[in-house]
BAMARZA-182538 format. One record per residue: residue number from 1; residue in three letters; z, x, y of N, C-alpha, C, CB in turn. Coordinates in pm, 1 decimal, always signed. Atoms other than C-alpha are relative to their C-alpha. Glycine has a CB too. Layout:
// residues N
NUM,ALA,Z,X,Y,Z,X,Y,Z,X,Y,Z,X,Y
...
// end
This chain:
// residues 193
1,MET,+25.8,-79.9,-116.4,+4384.0,-3596.4,-4211.9,-145.4,+44.8,+4.4,+92.3,+119.2,+2.9
2,ARG,+139.6,-41.9,+6.0,+4042.9,-3486.9,-4329.9,-92.1,-112.7,+47.4,-37.2,+43.0,-143.4
3,ASN,+81.2,+113.4,-45.2,+3900.0,-3835.0,-4269.5,+9.1,-18.1,+150.8,+43.8,-128.3,-70.5
4,ASP,-17.1,+8.9,-144.6,+4044.8,-3837.1,-3916.2,-88.4,+103.5,+70.7,+148.2,+20.5,+38.1
5,PHE,+82.9,-105.9,-58.1,+3864.1,-3508.5,-3846.3,-147.4,-39.2,-3.1,+21.3,+132.9,-75.2
6,LYS,+139.2,+43.9,+12.4,+3532.8,-3646.5,-3977.0,-29.8,-113.3,+96.7,-30.0,-44.2,-143.5
7,PHE,+19.2,+112.7,-89.1,+3577.8,-3966.8,-3779.7,-8.8,+47.0,+145.4,+113.8,-101.2,-17.0
8,GLY,+0.5,-54.7,-136.1,+3655.0,-3771.2,-3460.2,-130.6,+74.4,+28.8,+120.0,+94.3,+20.3
9,ALA,+125.4,-74.1,-17.2,+3348.7,-3548.8,-3511.8,-116.3,-96.4,+16.5,-25.1,+93.7,-119.7
10,VAL,+107.2,+99.4,-10.1,+3122.8,-3853.7,-3561.4,+5.6,-69.2,+136.7,+11.1,-104.8,-114.6
11,VAL,-15.3,+65.1,-130.5,+3262.0,-4023.7,-3247.3,-44.6,+95.7,+111.1,+147.6,-44.9,+22.4
12,LEU,+38.8,-99.3,-99.4,+3216.9,-3703.5,-3047.4,-151.6,+19.8,+1.5,+70.5,+133.2,-27.7
13,ALA,+145.4,-16.9,+8.8,+2857.1,-3661.7,-3172.0,-71.6,-121.2,+58.8,-43.5,+21.8,-146.6
14,LEU,+60.7,+120.4,-56.4,+2774.4,-4025.2,-3084.5,+15.1,-4.1,+151.7,+62.3,-124.8,-62.1
15,ALA,-22.5,-1.1,-144.7,+2927.4,-3988.0,-2737.9,-93.0,+99.5,+68.5,+146.4,+34.3,+31.5
16,ALA,+87.9,-102.3,-58.4,+2729.9,-3668.9,-2672.2,-145.4,-45.8,-2.1,+14.4,+133.4,-75.8
17,SER,+139.4,+45.8,+7.6,+2402.4,-3822.6,-2791.2,-24.4,-117.6,+93.3,-35.8,-39.3,-143.9
18,GLY,+14.7,+113.0,-91.6,+2462.4,-4137.5,-2585.1,-10.3,+46.8,+144.6,+117.4,-96.4,-15.4
19,ALA,+5.4,-52.2,-136.9,+2516.7,-3931.6,-2269.3,-135.1,+64.2,+29.2,+112.3,+101.8,+22.9
20,ALA,+128.9,-66.3,-19.5,+2188.7,-3745.6,-2322.0,-114.1,-99.6,+20.3,-30.7,+89.2,-118.7
21,CYS,+106.3,+99.9,-13.2,+1989.8,-4071.0,-2312.9,-18.9,-47.6,+142.8,+29.4,-118.1,-88.1
22,ARG,+13.5,+44.6,-139.0,+2044.7,-4124.9,-1942.2,-121.3,+64.5,+64.0,+126.6,+33.0,+80.8
23,GLN,+122.4,-47.6,-62.5,+1727.9,-4087.4,-1737.1,+11.8,+7.6,+152.8,-115.5,-90.1,-38.4
24,ASP,-18.9,+3.3,-144.3,+1881.9,-4081.0,-1388.5,-72.6,+114.1,+70.8,+147.2,+5.3,+32.4
25,MET,+64.2,-114.0,-65.8,+1756.6,-3731.9,-1303.4,-150.4,+2.8,-26.6,+63.8,+130.9,-47.1
26,HIS,+141.7,+1.6,+33.6,+1423.1,-3791.3,-1471.8,-77.6,-95.1,+91.5,-19.0,-40.4,-146.4
27,ASP,+66.0,+102.3,-81.3,+1341.1,-4099.6,-1264.1,+49.9,+6.1,+144.5,+24.6,-140.7,-59.4
28,GLN,-45.1,-13.6,-138.0,+1410.4,-3970.9,-914.1,-99.0,-65.7,+94.9,+18.9,+147.8,+36.5
29,PRO,+89.3,+59.8,-100.3,+1273.4,-4164.9,-617.8,-45.2,+107.2,+98.3,+70.6,-116.6,+75.3
30,LYS,+49.1,-105.7,-87.6,+1070.3,-3882.8,-461.3,-152.0,-4.3,+2.8,+50.4,+139.1,-46.6
31,TYR,+144.8,-10.8,-10.3,+717.6,-3813.8,-347.4,-43.8,+137.3,-47.0,-47.4,-25.8,+144.4
32,ILE,+60.6,-124.8,+41.2,+508.9,-3547.7,-512.5,-99.3,+37.6,+109.3,-69.2,-11.8,-141.4
33,PRO,+87.2,-38.8,-111.8,+315.1,-3343.2,-251.6,-143.1,-50.8,-14.9,-1.9,+150.4,+13.3
34,LEU,+136.6,+49.5,-14.0,-17.4,-3493.2,-142.5,-31.0,-126.6,-81.0,-94.5,+107.4,-40.1
35,ARG,+21.3,+128.6,+66.4,+32.6,-3814.3,-340.2,+4.5,-110.1,+104.6,+106.4,-24.7,-111.2
36,PRO,-1.3,+108.7,-99.1,-35.4,-4140.2,-157.8,+133.8,-73.7,+2.3,-112.7,-99.1,-29.2
37,SER,-123.9,+75.1,-17.4,+247.4,-4354.4,-26.6,-32.3,-133.0,+66.6,+103.4,+80.6,+84.1
38,GLU,+17.7,+130.5,-63.3,+255.6,-4723.4,+55.0,+107.1,-23.0,+105.8,+3.9,-112.1,-105.0
39,PHE,-111.1,+16.1,-92.4,+574.2,-4677.2,+258.0,-42.3,+26.4,+144.3,+113.6,+92.7,-38.8
40,PHE,+40.8,-37.1,-134.3,+407.0,-4509.5,+557.4,-134.9,-63.1,+33.3,-6.8,+152.8,+14.1
41,GLU,+123.7,+66.1,-42.7,+128.2,-4670.4,+759.9,-125.0,+82.3,-27.6,+7.0,-31.1,+146.5
42,ASP,+118.4,-83.3,+19.7,-105.9,-4372.4,+728.2,-28.7,+28.2,-147.5,+16.7,+130.6,+74.0
43,GLY,+22.7,-13.6,+143.4,-70.5,-4379.3,+347.2,+29.4,+137.3,-57.4,-139.0,-34.5,-29.9
44,ARG,-30.9,-134.8,+48.3,+44.0,-4016.0,+323.4,+148.7,+13.2,-27.6,-44.8,+106.5,+101.8
45,SER,-141.4,-26.1,+26.8,+367.6,-3907.6,+159.9,+47.5,+122.2,+77.9,+23.7,+20.3,-150.7
46,ALA,-34.9,-119.0,-77.4,+360.6,-3568.7,+338.9,-6.0,-34.3,+147.3,-94.6,+118.7,-32.8
47,ARG,-7.0,+35.9,-141.6,+467.8,-3615.9,+697.5,-45.3,+114.7,+87.6,+141.4,-41.6,+37.8
48,PRO,+40.5,-107.0,-92.2,+310.9,-3423.0,+985.1,+122.4,+58.4,+70.6,-101.8,-53.2,+104.1
49,LEU,-110.4,-64.7,-69.7,+534.7,-3171.2,+1158.9,+6.7,-48.6,+143.9,-14.7,+152.8,-4.5
50,PRO,-11.6,+37.6,-141.9,+672.2,-3271.5,+1499.4,-64.1,+107.8,+87.5,+149.6,-20.7,+40.0
51,GLU,+65.5,-93.4,-90.8,+486.1,-3110.6,+1788.7,+98.5,+107.4,+45.4,-58.5,-74.5,+121.5
52,GLY,-84.7,-111.1,-43.8,+623.9,-2766.2,+1878.7,+85.7,+59.7,-110.6,+88.6,-45.6,+110.7
53,THR,-79.6,-52.7,+110.2,+776.6,-2702.2,+1536.0,-42.5,+142.6,-32.3,-13.4,-89.4,-124.3
54,VAL,+26.7,-139.0,+35.5,+804.6,-2333.0,+1449.1,+82.2,+32.0,-124.1,+34.3,+98.0,+118.5
55,ALA,-72.2,-37.8,+121.3,+892.5,-2208.2,+1102.0,+100.7,+108.9,+34.1,-97.9,+48.2,-110.9
56,ARG,-104.3,-96.7,-27.8,+1215.0,-2010.1,+1107.3,-49.5,+141.4,-30.5,+126.1,-32.0,-81.7
57,GLY,+41.6,-138.0,+17.7,+1141.4,-1641.8,+1156.1,-147.5,+24.8,+26.0,+32.7,+43.5,-136.6
58,HIS,+144.0,-15.3,-21.4,+775.7,-1702.9,+1249.7,-43.6,-46.3,+138.4,-76.2,-77.1,-105.4
59,LEU,+36.6,+40.6,-135.0,+774.9,-1760.8,+1623.5,-120.9,+79.2,+49.7,+118.7,+18.5,+95.4
60,ASN,+114.1,-86.0,-33.0,+536.4,-1466.8,+1676.6,-47.3,-18.2,+144.1,-115.0,-28.1,-95.1
61,ASP,+35.7,+22.8,-139.0,+546.4,-1505.4,+2053.5,-47.6,+125.8,+71.8,+117.0,-57.4,+72.6
62,ASP,+51.4,-124.4,-59.3,+455.3,-1139.5,+2121.6,-145.3,+16.7,-44.1,+87.0,+125.1,-42.9
63,THR,+141.9,+1.9,+35.1,+76.9,-1171.7,+2123.5,-51.5,+139.3,-33.7,-81.6,-59.1,+114.0
64,ALA,+48.5,-136.4,+24.9,+10.7,-797.4,+2146.1,+48.4,+51.0,-134.9,+46.1,+95.0,+111.7
65,PHE,-57.2,-49.2,+124.9,+242.1,-720.3,+1853.2,-61.1,-69.2,-122.3,+151.0,-19.8,+0.7
66,TYR,+45.1,+75.0,+116.8,+115.4,-995.0,+1621.1,-151.4,-14.7,-12.8,+60.7,-134.4,+3.0
67,THR,+145.7,+14.3,+8.4,-256.4,-996.5,+1707.5,-75.8,+128.7,+29.2,-45.6,-106.2,+95.1
68,GLY,+68.7,-122.2,-39.2,-336.5,-651.3,+1843.9,-88.3,-19.5,+121.0,-81.9,+51.6,-113.9
69,LYS,+84.0,+31.4,-115.9,-491.3,-814.9,+2148.7,+86.3,-21.0,+123.5,-85.9,-125.3,-27.1
70,GLY,-68.4,+20.2,-127.3,-395.5,-825.8,+2513.6,-14.5,-143.1,+46.7,-53.9,+95.4,+105.9
71,PRO,+9.1,+135.9,-54.0,-366.4,-1136.6,+2733.8,-143.9,-45.7,+22.2,+75.9,-8.3,+130.1
72,ASP,+140.5,+34.2,-20.9,-742.1,-1121.2,+2796.3,-75.3,-20.8,-130.6,-67.6,+108.0,+80.4
73,GLY,+62.3,+19.4,+130.7,-811.5,-1141.0,+2420.8,-72.4,+122.6,-53.0,-95.7,-113.2,+7.2
74,LYS,+66.5,-123.4,+43.4,-948.9,-786.2,+2399.9,+97.6,+86.2,-79.6,-55.1,+79.1,+122.0
75,PRO,-87.3,-87.2,+80.3,-814.1,-538.6,+2140.3,+68.4,+106.3,+86.0,-80.8,+67.8,-111.6
76,LEU,-79.3,-98.6,-73.6,-541.3,-305.4,+2267.0,-41.2,+142.1,-38.2,+150.1,-20.8,-26.9
77,ASP,+18.7,-142.0,+29.3,-593.0,+70.5,+2295.6,+133.6,+68.0,-25.4,-73.5,+69.4,+115.0
78,THR,-134.0,-56.3,+12.6,-216.7,+127.4,+2293.3,+72.5,-62.8,-118.9,+80.5,-21.5,+130.1
79,PHE,-86.9,+58.7,+102.0,+64.3,+52.0,+2049.4,+104.5,-85.9,+70.3,+68.0,+110.8,-88.1
80,PRO,-99.4,+86.0,-66.0,+312.9,-228.4,+2123.3,+143.0,+54.0,-7.7,-3.9,-137.5,-61.2
81,PHE,-131.0,-64.9,+6.4,+605.4,+8.4,+2050.5,-23.3,+150.5,-9.4,+84.9,-52.6,-122.2
82,SER,+12.1,-146.0,+4.5,+675.4,+382.0,+2053.6,-32.4,+47.2,-140.9,+129.2,+66.5,+49.4
83,VAL,+35.6,-57.4,+130.1,+514.0,+578.7,+1773.3,+81.8,+126.9,-17.7,-154.7,+29.7,-10.7
84,THR,-86.5,-113.3,+32.2,+767.3,+816.4,+1622.4,-40.1,+56.7,-136.1,+149.8,-42.3,+0.2
85,LYS,+26.3,-59.0,+130.8,+764.1,+1041.5,+1319.2,+33.7,-99.9,-110.7,+81.2,+130.2,-18.2
86,GLU,-39.8,+99.5,+99.8,+945.5,+766.5,+1125.6,-106.6,-107.4,-16.8,+133.0,-64.3,+39.2
87,VAL,+106.1,+101.5,+6.5,+670.9,+517.8,+1214.2,-118.9,+54.5,-78.8,-44.6,-42.8,+142.8
88,ILE,+114.0,-59.2,+69.9,+399.9,+755.0,+1090.2,+31.2,+18.8,-147.9,-38.3,+134.5,+63.4
89,VAL,-38.8,-15.0,+140.9,+592.6,+829.1,+769.0,-4.2,-136.3,-69.4,+142.3,+63.0,-12.2
90,ARG,+7.7,+136.0,+56.0,+629.8,+453.3,+710.7,-146.6,-42.3,-16.2,+75.9,-101.5,+91.3
91,GLY,+141.9,+31.1,+9.4,+258.9,+412.7,+783.7,-66.1,+70.2,-116.5,-69.8,+37.3,+127.7
92,GLN,+55.0,-73.8,+114.4,+174.5,+682.5,+530.1,+40.9,-67.3,-131.3,+47.9,+147.7,+2.0
93,ASP,-49.6,+67.2,+120.2,+389.7,+507.0,+270.1,-77.7,-129.4,-25.8,+150.9,-30.2,+13.5
94,ARG,+73.4,+126.2,+15.8,+222.8,+168.9,+330.3,-149.2,+25.6,-24.1,+19.0,-88.9,+124.8
95,PHE,+140.0,-36.7,+20.0,-122.9,+331.8,+351.9,-22.7,+39.3,-145.6,-40.7,+115.8,+94.5
96,ASN,+14.5,-43.8,+139.2,-69.5,+496.2,+13.2,+5.8,-116.7,-98.0,+108.3,+101.1,-34.5
97,ILE,-10.3,+116.5,+87.2,+19.9,+159.9,-137.9,-121.5,-91.2,+14.0,+127.3,-77.7,+30.8
98,TYR,+99.3,+104.9,-22.3,-233.6,-73.5,+20.9,-141.9,+49.0,+29.5,+44.7,-84.6,+111.9
99,CYS,+131.8,-43.7,-49.5,-522.0,+138.8,+151.0,-70.1,+101.7,-88.7,+14.9,+58.1,+136.4
100,THR,+64.1,-107.4,+77.5,-579.6,+434.0,-82.4,-87.2,-48.0,-115.4,+104.5,+90.7,-54.0
101,PRO,+92.1,+40.5,+107.2,-735.5,+228.9,-364.4,-145.9,-2.8,+45.0,+39.0,-136.9,-52.4
102,CYS,+137.7,-0.4,-51.2,-1044.2,+195.2,-142.0,-28.1,+122.0,+87.3,-26.9,-127.5,+79.7
103,HIS,+25.5,-101.3,-101.7,-1005.7,+449.3,+139.9,+39.7,+141.3,-42.5,+72.8,-36.1,+125.3
104,ASP,-56.5,-123.7,+55.3,-846.3,+734.1,-66.7,+104.9,+58.8,+94.0,-111.2,+103.2,-25.9
105,HIS,-112.2,-56.5,-75.5,-562.1,+953.9,+58.8,-42.0,+69.4,+129.1,+74.4,+97.4,-86.2
106,THR,+45.5,-70.1,-120.2,-774.9,+1131.4,+318.6,-75.5,-89.4,+96.5,-86.9,+115.4,-38.3
107,GLY,+69.3,+92.8,-88.0,-955.3,+827.6,+461.6,-151.4,+13.1,-0.8,+48.8,+18.2,+137.6
108,TYR,+145.4,-13.8,+6.9,-1307.1,+926.8,+356.6,-67.2,-115.6,-74.4,-35.7,+130.8,-67.1
109,GLY,+56.8,+118.1,+65.3,-1351.9,+605.4,+154.6,-42.9,+22.5,-143.5,-116.3,-48.2,+77.5
110,ASN,+35.2,-30.1,+139.4,-1367.9,+753.8,-195.2,+113.9,-34.9,-94.4,-36.7,+148.0,-15.2
111,GLY,-112.8,+40.6,+82.5,-1078.4,+564.0,-351.2,-40.6,-37.1,-141.5,+70.2,-115.7,+63.6
112,MET,+22.5,+30.4,+141.7,-1041.9,+471.1,-715.9,-86.9,-124.3,-19.0,+133.5,-19.3,-71.3
113,ILE,+79.8,+122.6,+12.3,-1190.9,+125.0,-665.0,-147.5,+29.2,+26.2,+51.1,-108.2,+97.7
114,VAL,+138.2,-37.9,-30.7,-1503.5,+278.5,-512.2,-60.0,+74.6,-118.9,-6.4,+87.9,+128.6
115,ARG,+48.9,-75.0,+116.6,-1533.1,+515.6,-809.0,-24.5,-91.0,-119.6,+99.6,+109.3,-38.1
116,ARG,+21.3,+97.3,+107.7,-1523.8,+206.8,-1031.4,-115.0,-94.7,+31.0,+127.2,-80.1,-24.5
117,GLY,+119.3,+78.2,-27.6,-1827.4,+55.4,-861.7,+7.5,-97.0,+115.7,-34.8,-73.6,-117.8
118,PHE,-9.8,+91.1,-113.8,-1694.7,-143.4,-566.4,-63.6,+62.4,+123.7,+147.0,-36.1,+27.9
119,ARG,+66.8,-41.4,-124.3,-1844.2,-121.8,-219.8,+76.4,+113.3,+69.5,-13.9,-120.1,+95.5
120,HIS,-56.4,-117.4,-67.0,-1785.6,+204.5,-31.3,+38.2,-35.2,+143.9,-100.7,+118.1,-2.1
121,PRO,-37.9,+28.1,-139.2,-1579.8,+152.3,+288.9,-41.3,+116.3,+89.9,+153.0,-25.5,+11.5
122,PRO,+36.7,-109.6,-90.0,-1665.8,+354.6,+598.6,+111.0,+105.1,+6.8,-30.1,-54.1,+140.8
123,SER,-96.1,-108.4,-19.0,-1498.3,+690.2,+650.6,+70.4,-19.0,+133.9,-70.2,+139.0,-6.6
124,TYR,-75.3,+6.6,-125.5,-1223.7,+694.7,+913.2,-39.7,+113.7,+94.5,+151.1,+5.3,-28.2
125,HIS,+26.0,-121.5,-75.7,-1365.5,+1026.1,+1032.7,-136.4,+2.3,+68.4,+11.6,+117.5,-90.3
126,THR,+125.4,+8.2,-75.1,-1696.2,+906.9,+1177.3,+33.1,-27.1,+146.3,-93.9,-111.3,-57.9
127,ASP,-22.0,+24.6,-143.8,-1733.4,+893.1,+1555.5,+19.9,-148.4,+28.4,-118.6,+53.2,+82.5
128,LYS,-8.6,+145.0,-22.4,-1781.7,+516.4,+1538.9,+140.3,-53.7,-29.5,-102.8,-73.1,-87.2
129,ILE,-133.3,+50.4,+38.7,-1450.5,+452.3,+1358.2,+108.1,+63.7,+87.3,+28.5,+29.1,-150.4
130,ARG,-100.6,-65.4,-85.8,-1255.6,+709.5,+1564.1,+5.6,-64.8,+138.3,-31.0,+150.4,+14.0
131,GLN,+4.4,+60.8,-133.1,-1364.9,+528.2,+1881.7,+50.0,-144.8,+2.4,-141.0,+4.9,+52.9
132,LEU,-52.6,+136.9,+2.9,-1235.9,+188.7,+1765.1,+139.6,-2.6,+61.2,+3.3,-55.4,-145.3
133,SER,-133.9,+12.5,-58.7,-928.8,+64.4,+1950.2,+103.5,-23.6,-108.9,+4.1,-114.7,+103.2
134,ASN,-110.5,+23.1,+93.7,-590.0,+51.3,+1780.8,+11.6,-147.8,-35.1,+132.4,+50.7,+59.3
135,GLY,-8.9,+144.1,+22.0,-587.0,-326.0,+1822.3,-107.9,-50.8,-93.3,-8.4,-73.0,+131.1
136,PHE,+108.1,+40.9,+89.9,-922.0,-358.7,+1646.4,+33.9,+36.5,-144.1,-133.3,+65.6,+41.8
137,ILE,-38.9,-41.5,+135.8,-798.0,-159.3,+1344.7,+111.8,-90.4,-51.7,+45.8,+149.3,-1.5
138,PHE,-107.9,+91.7,+38.3,-482.0,-373.3,+1341.4,-57.4,-135.8,-40.7,+100.7,-17.1,+116.3
139,ASP,+61.7,+129.0,+29.5,-697.9,-687.3,+1348.4,-74.2,+2.9,-134.0,-96.3,-39.5,+112.5
140,VAL,+70.2,-11.9,+128.2,-907.2,-562.1,+1055.2,+100.1,-2.5,-115.1,-84.1,+129.9,-4.7
141,ILE,-103.1,+3.5,+104.7,-591.2,-499.2,+850.6,+54.8,-142.1,-12.9,+115.3,+100.4,+31.7
142,THR,-57.1,+135.0,-0.7,-461.2,-843.7,+950.7,-95.4,-103.3,-58.0,+38.0,-39.7,+141.1
143,ASN,+93.7,+107.3,+34.1,-775.6,-1053.9,+903.6,-112.7,+39.9,-92.9,-58.3,-54.1,+123.2
144,GLY,+108.9,-46.9,+84.3,-1006.0,-838.9,+692.4,-127.4,+15.7,+80.4,-22.7,-95.5,-116.1
145,PHE,+128.1,-21.3,-67.2,-1360.9,-737.9,+777.6,-101.2,+37.7,-107.4,+10.1,+111.5,+111.8
146,GLY,+99.9,-28.9,+102.6,-1671.8,-742.2,+561.3,+59.0,-18.9,-139.2,-53.9,+142.9,+15.9
147,ALA,-52.9,+7.4,+137.0,-1568.3,-664.9,+203.2,+150.8,+21.4,-5.6,-68.8,+103.0,-87.8
148,MET,-144.4,-24.7,-0.3,-1213.7,-574.7,+308.1,+75.9,-130.7,+12.6,+39.0,+95.1,+114.1
149,PRO,-79.5,+123.4,-10.4,-963.5,-853.9,+239.8,+106.3,+12.8,+109.0,+66.9,-32.8,-135.4
150,ASP,-110.5,-2.7,-95.6,-695.0,-952.0,+487.9,+128.0,+37.4,-73.2,+15.5,-137.3,+71.9
151,LEU,-126.4,-44.4,+60.1,-353.2,-797.8,+423.8,+121.2,-56.3,+73.0,+7.1,+151.8,-0.7
152,ALA,-110.7,+54.9,-79.1,-141.2,-1009.5,+660.0,+112.1,-55.0,-87.6,-51.1,-109.5,+91.9
153,ALA,-102.8,+58.0,+86.4,+39.9,-1181.6,+372.8,+79.8,+108.2,-72.2,-63.6,-94.6,-101.9
154,GLN,-67.6,-105.9,+74.2,+126.5,-853.1,+201.7,+71.4,+99.9,+90.4,-99.0,+72.6,-86.3
155,VAL,-51.6,-105.6,-87.0,+196.2,-623.9,+497.9,+50.1,-60.7,+130.2,-108.8,+106.5,+28.0
156,PRO,-52.8,+53.1,-126.4,+429.4,-726.5,+784.4,-65.5,+68.3,+120.4,+153.0,+18.1,+6.0
157,ALA,+67.9,-49.7,-120.3,+300.8,-674.4,+1140.2,+44.4,+140.9,+37.9,+25.1,-94.2,+116.5
158,ARG,-47.9,-134.6,-38.0,+521.2,-371.0,+1210.6,-58.9,+105.9,-93.2,+155.5,+6.2,-3.7
159,ASP,+58.5,-95.1,+94.8,+393.7,-200.9,+895.1,-150.4,+14.9,+22.6,+27.2,-44.9,-144.5
160,ARG,+143.0,-11.8,-31.5,+33.5,-280.4,+993.2,-20.8,+95.4,+116.7,-60.5,-138.5,+32.8
161,TRP,+7.9,-93.9,-111.6,+91.6,-99.5,+1322.1,+31.5,+141.4,-47.8,+96.8,-41.4,+113.0
162,ALA,-32.8,-132.4,+53.6,+250.4,+188.0,+1130.0,-120.6,+58.0,-75.0,+123.6,-8.0,-94.1
163,ILE,+121.5,-45.5,+69.1,-63.9,+207.6,+913.9,-103.2,+47.1,+102.5,-59.5,-113.7,-88.7
164,VAL,+93.3,-41.1,-104.9,-276.9,+222.1,+1231.2,+40.0,+137.4,+53.3,-3.5,-104.5,+115.1
165,ALA,-46.9,-129.8,-49.4,-59.9,+511.1,+1357.4,-31.6,+109.9,-100.9,+151.7,-4.2,+28.7
166,TYR,+30.1,-100.5,+101.7,-104.3,+691.7,+1026.1,-150.6,+26.8,-8.7,+53.5,-45.2,-136.6
167,VAL,+145.9,-19.6,-1.1,-482.7,+634.9,+1032.8,-37.6,+92.7,+115.5,-75.2,-136.8,+12.7
168,ARG,+26.4,-88.7,-113.2,-484.2,+797.9,+1377.3,+43.1,+143.4,-32.7,+73.2,-50.7,+126.3
169,ALA,-43.7,-134.0,+40.9,-286.1,+1091.6,+1233.5,-99.5,+60.9,-99.2,+141.6,-5.8,-62.9
170,LEU,+102.3,-48.9,+93.8,-537.7,+1120.3,+947.1,-125.0,+45.1,+74.8,-36.5,-109.4,-102.4
171,GLN,+119.0,-35.0,-76.5,-824.3,+1120.2,+1193.4,+20.6,+130.8,+75.9,-35.9,-112.8,+97.4
172,LEU,-30.2,-122.4,-72.9,-657.9,+1388.9,+1400.5,+3.9,+119.2,-95.3,+133.6,-13.4,+74.9
173,SER,-11.3,-110.7,+95.9,-588.0,+1599.6,+1091.0,-136.3,+50.1,-46.0,+81.8,-43.6,-120.9
174,GLN,+132.0,-38.3,+48.7,-955.2,+1603.3,+993.2,-96.8,+36.8,+111.7,-58.1,-111.6,-81.3
175,ASN,+93.0,-21.6,-110.5,-1108.3,+1635.7,+1338.7,+61.5,+78.7,+115.2,-49.8,-132.2,+50.9
176,ALA,-67.3,-74.9,-106.3,-871.3,+1859.5,+1534.7,-58.2,+140.6,+10.8,+152.1,+6.9,-25.9
177,SER,+39.7,-139.6,-20.2,-953.5,+2197.3,+1681.8,+124.7,+79.9,+34.8,-108.8,+13.3,+112.6
178,ILE,-113.0,-85.7,-34.2,-730.8,+2492.6,+1757.1,+51.3,-31.1,+140.8,-40.0,+148.0,-10.5
179,ASN,-40.7,+34.0,-136.6,-724.9,+2374.2,+2119.5,+94.6,-120.2,+4.2,-122.9,-28.7,+85.2
180,ASP,-91.2,+114.3,+6.3,-534.4,+2061.1,+2008.0,+141.9,+42.1,-36.8,-51.0,-102.0,-100.6
181,VAL,-131.5,-50.5,+40.4,-244.8,+2276.7,+1884.0,+68.6,+59.3,+123.0,-12.5,+107.0,-114.6
182,PRO,-71.0,-58.3,-114.4,+22.3,+2362.7,+2144.8,-2.0,+152.9,-8.9,+146.4,-51.8,+5.7
183,PRO,+11.1,-146.6,+0.6,-4.2,+2730.3,+2250.1,+112.8,+70.0,-74.8,-3.5,+50.7,+141.0
184,GLN,-112.7,-64.7,+65.7,+344.9,+2816.2,+2121.4,-5.7,-12.7,-152.4,+129.5,-58.7,+51.4
185,ALA,+10.1,+18.7,+145.5,+251.1,+2688.1,+1770.6,-125.4,+66.0,-59.9,-0.3,-149.1,-32.8
186,ARG,+124.1,-60.2,+49.5,-88.7,+2861.1,+1744.4,+24.8,+126.1,-81.6,-91.7,+32.2,+116.0
187,ALA,-29.0,-124.1,+71.1,+63.4,+3190.2,+1632.1,+42.3,-26.7,-144.4,+109.0,+78.1,+72.7
188,GLN,-42.9,+35.8,+135.9,+214.5,+3016.1,+1328.4,-119.3,-33.2,-88.2,+96.9,-118.9,+3.7
189,LEU,+118.3,+36.3,+76.4,-133.9,+2903.8,+1222.2,-90.7,+119.6,-26.6,-77.2,-107.5,+72.7
190,GLY,+84.7,-118.2,+17.4,-277.8,+3251.6,+1240.8,-118.6,-0.8,+92.9,-48.0,+9.8,-142.2
191,GLY,+111.5,+10.0,-93.2,-510.2,+3144.8,+1520.8,+17.6,+83.4,+123.5,-20.3,-140.5,+39.3
192,GLY,-22.4,-83.7,-118.5,-358.1,+3378.5,+1776.7,+17.0,-84.3,+124.9,-115.6,+97.6,+19.1
193,LYS,-20.7,+67.1,-128.0,-362.6,+3286.5,+2142.5,-124.8,-62.5,+48.2,+51.5,+94.5,+103.0
// end
């Protein structure tokens, strides 16, 4: 009985090792990206997309929402959706993640990266920056500007608009006067009437 067990173990080991020698999956008939092909007339293995093809989930047919520009190609002064408290809170969250390393939490441009020697971005609180349109700020976040990299791959379009709304709130917080506060809320600030 002991010899039968040894014989069975040897047969099983040989069968397992023989099955592992197959190269079917190793030698697949496939093209590696950007390798030449003799099969197609143009010699490319990668085929061009049919005209009108749109990647699923990337139709982006709302020009104002995805570019920050109107039909005339000029940056929008408005937002493509209603700005609510939730939008501003989301903008603050995304701003704190993506923008504060350079622009700091207040928008004056004294972030940690600047303190480490990188180029100083402009303050959001200058007249020049406050006068920029919302669409222009959205475009800068999307495509970058000067030393600022583009953030389109990291930040979805809705979050970029939320960041713009939060930047506007930051600007208002640093440049508001008592006259900007509703009369019924002035008493709470100690500013009287």
